[in-house]
C-alpha positions in Angstrom: 15.2 -19.6 -29.9 12.5 -18.7 -27.4 11.0 -15.2 -27.7 11.6 -13.2 -24.5 8.6 -11.9 -22.8 8.6 -8.8 -20.6 6.1 -6.9 -18.4 5.4 -3.4 -19.6 2.3 -2.4 -17.7 0.3 -3.2 -14.5 -3.0 -2.3 -13.0 -4.8 -3.1 -9.7 -8.1 -2.9 -8.0 -7.9 -4.3 -4.5 -8.8 -4.0 -0.8 -5.5 -2.3 -0.2 -5.6 0.2 -3.1 -7.1 0.8 -6.5 -3.9 1.6 -8.3 -0.4 0.0 -8.3 1.3 2.7 -6.3 -1.3 2.7 -3.4 -1.5 -1.1 -3.5 2.3 -1.5 -3.2 2.7 1.2 -0.5 0.2 -0.5 1.7 1.7 -3.9 1.2 5.2 -2.8 2.1 3.9 -1.0 5.1 2.0 -4.0 6.3 -1.5 -2.5 6.1 -4.5 -4.8 6.1 -7.5 -4.3 3.8 -9.8 -6.6 5.7 -12.8 -4.9 7.2 -16.4 -5.6 8.3 -18.8 -6.5 5.5 -21.2 -3.6 4.9 -22.7 -4.7 1.6 -25.3 -7.0 3.1 -26.8 -7.9 6.5 -24.3 -10.5 8.0 -26.7 -11.5 10.8 -26.4 -15.3 11.3 -23.2 -15.6 9.3 -20.2 -17.2 10.9 -17.9 -14.8 9.1 -18.8 -11.1 8.9 -15.5 -9.7 7.5 -13.9 -9.6 4.0 -11.4 -7.8 1.8 -13.6 -5.2 0.2 -12.8 -2.8 -2.6 -13.7 0.7 -1.5 -13.8 4.1 -3.1 -14.4 2.5 -6.5 -16.7 4.0 -9.1 -17.1 1.9 -12.3 -18.3 5.0 -14.2 -14.8 6.5 -13.9 -13.8 3.8 -16.5 -17.0 2.7 -18.2 -19.9 4.5 -19.8 -22.8 4.5 -17.3 -25.2 2.7 -19.7 -22.7 0.0 -20.6 -21.7 -0.5 -17.0 -25.3 -1.5 -16.1 -24.9 -4.4 -18.6 -21.8 -5.8 -16.8 -21.2 -7.7 -13.5 -19.0 -6.1 -10.9 -16.1 -8.5 -11.7 -16.0 -7.1 -15.2 -16.0 -3.5 -13.8 -12.9 -4.4 -11.8 -11.2 -6.1 -14.8 -11.8 -3.1 -17.1 -10.5 -0.6 -14.5 -7.3 -2.6 -13.9 -6.8 -3.2 -17.7 -7.1 0.4 -18.6 -4.6 1.3 -15.8 -2.2 -1.3 -17.1 -2.5 -0.2 -20.7 -1.9 3.4 -19.7 1.0 2.3 -17.5 2.5 0.5 -20.6 1.9 3.6 -22.8 0.4 1.2 -25.3 -1.5 2.5 -28.3 -3.6 -0.3 -29.8 -4.0 0.9 -33.3 -5.1 -0.9 -36.5 -1.5 -1.8 -37.3 -1.0 -3.9 -34.1 -4.6 -4.8 -33.1 -4.5 -8.4 -34.5 -1.2 -9.1 -32.6 -2.7 -7.9 -29.2 -4.6 -10.5 -27.2 -6.6 -10.6 -23.9 -6.5 -13.5 -21.4 -8.3 -12.6 -18.2 -9.8 -15.3 -16.0 -12.2 -15.4 -13.1 -12.7 -18.3 -10.7 -16.5 -17.6 -10.1 -17.5 -15.1 -12.7 -20.7 -13.0 -12.5 -22.2 -14.5 -9.4 -23.6 -11.2 -8.2 -25.7 -11.0 -11.3 -26.7 -14.6 -11.0 -27.9 -14.1 -7.4 -29.7 -10.9 -8.3 -31.5 -12.3 -11.3 -32.5 -15.4 -9.5 -34.3 -13.1 -7.0 -36.0 -11.3 -9.9 -37.1 -14.6 -11.4 -38.5 -15.8 -8.0 -40.2 -12.5 -7.1 -41.3 -11.1 -10.5 -41.4 -14.0 -13.0 -39.4 -15.1 -16.0 -40.3 -12.1 -18.2 -38.5 -9.7 -15.9 -35.1 -11.5 -16.1 -32.5 -9.2 -17.7 -31.8 -9.9 -21.4 -28.2 -9.3 -20.5 -28.2 -12.0 -17.8 -26.2 -14.6 -19.7 -23.4 -12.3 -21.0 -23.2 -10.8 -17.5 -22.6 -14.1 -15.7 -20.2 -16.0 -17.9 -16.6 -16.0 -16.8 -15.1 -15.1 -20.1 -16.8 -11.8 -20.2 -13.9 -9.9 -18.6 -11.7 -10.9 -21.5 -14.5 -10.2 -24.0 -15.5 -6.8 -22.7 -11.8 -5.6 -22.3 -11.0 -6.7 -25.8 -13.9 -4.8 -27.2 -13.1 -1.7 -25.2 -9.4 -1.6 -26.2 -9.7 -3.0 -29.7 -7.5 -6.0 -29.2 -8.2 -8.6 -32.0 -5.5 -11.2 -31.1 -5.9 -14.4 -29.0 -8.7 -14.0 -26.6 -9.7 -16.5 -23.9 -10.3 -17.0 -20.2 -8.9 -19.6 -17.9 -11.0 -21.0 -15.0 -8.9 -22.9 -12.5 -10.3 -21.7 -9.2 -7.6 -19.9 -7.1 -4.9 -20.7 -9.6 -6.7 -18.7 -12.4 -4.7 -15.5 -12.2 -1.4 -17.3 -12.4 -2.6 -19.6 -15.2 -3.7 -16.5 -17.1 -0.2 -14.9 -16.9 1.6 -18.2 -17.7 -0.6 -19.0 -20.6 -0.3 -15.5 -22.0 3.4 -15.7 -21.6 3.4 -18.9 -23.7 1.2 -17.4 -26.4 3.8 -14.6 -26.9 6.7 -17.0 -26.6 5.5 -19.2 -29.4 4.8 -16.2 -31.7 0.9 -16.2 -31.7 0.8 -12.6 -30.3 3.2 -9.7 -29.5 1.2 -8.3 -26.6 -1.2 -9.9 -24.1 -3.3 -8.1 -21.5 -3.7 -10.8 -18.9 -4.7 -11.5 -15.2 -7.7 -12.2 -13.1 -10.8 -10.6 -11.6 -13.2 -11.6 -8.9 -16.2 -10.1 -7.1 -17.7 -12.7 -4.9 -18.2 -11.0 -1.5 -21.9 -11.9 -1.4 -24.2 -13.8 0.9 -24.2 -17.1 -1.0 -20.4 -17.5 -1.5 -19.8 -16.4 2.2 -22.4 -18.9 3.4 -21.0 -21.6 1.1 -17.4 -21.2 2.2 -18.5 -21.1 5.9 -20.4 -24.4 5.4 -17.2 -25.8 4.0 -15.3 -24.6 7.1 -12.8 -22.8 4.9 -13.0 -19.2 6.1 -11.8 -17.5 9.3 -14.5 -17.0 11.9 -12.5 -16.2 15.0 -11.5 -12.6 14.2 -14.7 -10.8 13.3 -14.1 -8.2 15.9 -10.5 -7.6 14.8 -10.7 -8.0 11.0 -7.1 -6.8 10.4 -5.9 -9.8 12.4 -8.0 -12.4 10.6 -5.7 -13.4 7.7 -2.8 -15.3 9.4 -0.8 -17.4 6.9 1.6 -19.9 8.5 0.5 -18.8 12.1 -0.6 -21.5 14.5 -3.7 -19.5 15.4 -4.9 -19.3 11.8 -8.5 -20.5 11.3 -9.2 -20.1 7.6 -8.8 -17.7 4.7 -10.5 -14.3 4.3 -12.6 -13.9 1.2 -11.6 -10.9 -0.9 -12.2 -9.2 -4.3 -10.6 -7.1 -7.0 -8.5 -7.5 -10.1 -4.9 -7.6 -11.2 -3.9 -7.0 -14.8 -0.5 -7.1 -16.5 0.6 -6.2 -20.0 3.0 -8.8 -21.3 5.0 -8.0 -24.4 7.6 -9.6 -26.7 10.9 -8.0 -25.8 11.8 -6.6 -29.3 8.3 -5.3 -29.8 8.6 -3.4 -26.4 12.1 -2.1 -27.2 11.0 -0.9 -30.7 8.3 1.3 -29.3 10.5 2.5 -26.4 8.4 0.9 -23.6 9.5 1.0 -20.0 10.3 -2.6 -19.1 9.2 -3.5 -15.5 10.4 -7.2 -15.3 10.7 -10.3 -17.4 8.6 -13.6 -17.3 11.0 -16.5 -17.7 9.2 -19.6 -16.4 5.8 -21.3 -16.0 4.7 -24.6 -14.6 1.4 -26.2 -14.0 0.1 -29.5 -12.7 -2.9 -31.4 -11.4 -3.1 -33.2 -8.1 -5.6 -35.8 -9.2 -6.3 -36.3 -5.6 -9.3 -34.4 -4.1 -11.7 -31.6 -5.0 -10.6 -29.2 -2.2 -7.6 -30.8 -0.3 -4.1 -30.6 -1.7 -2.2 -33.7 -2.4 -0.2 -35.1 0.5 3.2 -33.5 1.0 2.3 -31.0 -1.7 3.4 -33.4 -4.4 1.5 -31.5 -7.2 2.6 -28.1 -6.0 6.2 -29.3 -6.0 5.9 -30.5 -9.6 4.5 -27.1 -10.7 7.5 -25.4 -9.1 10.0 -27.8 -10.6 8.4 -27.4 -14.1 8.6 -23.6 -13.8 12.3 -23.8 -12.9 12.9 -26.2 -15.8 11.0 -23.9 -18.2 13.1 -20.9 -16.9 16.3 -22.9 -17.4 17.7 -21.9 -14.0 18.8 -23.8 -10.9 16.6 -23.6 -7.8 19.2 -21.7 -5.8 18.7 -18.7 -8.1 15.3 -18.0 -6.5 15.5 -15.4 -3.7 11.9 -14.8 -3.0 8.6 -16.7 -3.2 5.2 -15.1 -3.0 3.4 -18.1 -1.5 -0.2 -19.2 -2.0 -0.3 -18.9 1.8 -4.0 -18.7 2.5 -4.1 -19.1 6.3 -5.5 -22.6 6.2 -4.1 -26.1 6.9 -2.6 -26.1 3.4 0.1 -23.6 4.5 2.0 -26.6 6.0 1.7 -28.5 2.8 3.0 -25.6 0.7 5.9 -25.2 3.1 6.7 -28.9 2.7 6.5 -28.6 -1.1 8.9 -25.7 -1.1 11.4 -27.7 1.0 11.0 -30.7 -1.3 11.9 -28.5 -4.3 14.6 -26.3 -2.8 16.2 -28.6 -0.2 18.6 -26.7 2.0 18.1 -23.5 -0.1 14.5 -23.3 1.2 16.0 -22.0 4.5 18.0 -19.3 2.6 15.3 -17.7 0.5 12.4 -15.5 1.7 8.8 -16.6 1.5 5.8 -14.3 2.3 2.1 -14.3 1.8 0.6 -10.9 0.8 -2.8 -12.5 1.4 -2.2 -11.6 5.1 -3.0 -8.1 4.0 -5.2 -8.4 0.9 -7.2 -11.5 1.8 -7.8 -14.1 -0.8 -9.0 -12.7 -4.2 -9.6 -16.3 -5.5 -9.2 -16.1 -9.3 -7.5 -12.7 -9.1 -5.1 -13.6 -6.3 -2.2 -14.8 -8.6 -2.4 -11.7 -10.7 -2.1 -9.2 -7.9 0.6 -11.3 -6.3 2.6 -11.3 -9.5 2.4 -7.5 -9.4 3.7 -7.6 -5.8 6.6 -9.6 -7.0 7.4 -7.1 -9.7 7.3 -4.2 -7.3 9.4 -6.2 -4.8 12.2 -6.5 -7.4 11.9 -2.9 -8.6 11.8 -1.5 -5.0 14.3 -3.9 -3.4 11.8 -4.6 -0.7 10.2 -7.9 0.4 6.5 -7.5 1.5 5.8 -9.0 4.9 3.5 -11.7 6.1 1.6 -9.8 8.8 -0.1 -11.5 11.8 2.6 -14.1 12.0 3.0 -14.1 15.7 3.5 -17.8 16.4 4.5 -19.9 13.4 2.9 -23.3 13.1 5.2 -26.2 14.0 5.3 -27.3 10.4 6.0 -23.8 9.1 9.7 -23.2 9.7 10.9 -21.1 6.8 11.7 -17.3 6.6 8.2 -15.8 6.0 9.3 -12.2 6.4 7.2 -11.9 9.6 5.2 -8.7 10.2 7.6 -6.1 8.7 8.9 -5.6 5.2 12.6 -6.1 4.6 15.1 -4.5 2.2 16.6 -7.0 -0.2 18.0 -7.1 -3.7 15.9 -9.6 -5.6 16.7 -10.7 -9.2 14.6 -13.9 -9.4 11.2 -14.6 -7.7 8.5 -17.2 -7.8 4.8 -16.9 -7.3 2.6 -19.9 -6.4 -1.2 -20.4 -6.8 -3.1 -23.5 -6.0 -6.9 -24.1 -6.5 -9.8 -26.3 -5.7 -9.9 -29.2 -8.2 -6.2 -29.8 -7.7 -4.9 -27.0 -9.9 -1.3 -25.9 -9.3 0.3 -23.0 -11.1 3.7 -21.3 -10.7 5.4 -18.5 -12.5 9.0 -17.2 -12.3 9.8 -13.5 -12.8 13.2 -11.9 -13.3 14.6 -8.4 -12.9 15.0 -7.2 -16.4 18.5 -7.0 -17.9 19.5 -6.6 -21.5 
């Protein structure tokens, strides 16, 4: 018999709020976190806007001396993790430490440190490069630093699957608990890539929005015919997953249940999704199979929905999996408000799904004024909607042909 896995804690650092309550209030009220980039001179850049974390101080969570040895993406992961553990009221003592794991991914890792130290090397020579350079840039260091800080000695790893990373982290952690290798997993994603080099690179790839620099809150437009690319964003989303009996034994408040996980590879192209969303459809079907439920049980999908041409392909994949039911369920993209957090996107979107079930409110897809001809589903346009949701799905797809889907359920005994 499969061990049941529940969510008992959540934490967020994001462009729309640095705690779950603020994050969710802004999402359900349709507030955008996209703003002009003020971290570097954007002269000459085609895109001058992003989803920026504001009013964040790493020293509120980390000793000042230690914080200097960490990249910004680790700062965000630690802050969200400590929030989630506090929210779960979890005491990681010697008795349970070996059964508590950490599984936090990042699509890009410590690129801020990489860029800074490259400049140091160029301007001051090799002897001036920081001795902490390597442990600051490697993508597993969010998991590593969080585990050290909280004393978690169980399974510890870090998935890297581009924009599918956060969802893979949750799904993999779910499977670790399900098979009995841990009782608790702190999992999710973190990203801090709003920097000159990534912005220039995404612009060169023609991937990001460039038409709304003067109206940043309008720039992220999933499923809209006037969309012109995604909006780069940053932050972290962390969840505490726990085996049901372990959670009940300690009297934990159960927020939702994880019941299904699917993943697939397109084996098609490094950046473009497979035609008709074939790989995405397989991930969704695998998640439904893993959950042991029929497709018509799903009431809400938090879509990958980036505001690119892939929106039509995801829509097609949903219709392939759900058939006529695709027109009866609700689909929305919270990236319309948060922007695209890359490796952290799936994690904050899972948190949005949990809050949607708990609050009986579907978050909207803002800026959806004129749906694309190929986007004909119910995307909860522009305003949140009251709805009782018992089952929801969250999709994440990444460069390299990575597809990941999880299914969450309102908790019942």
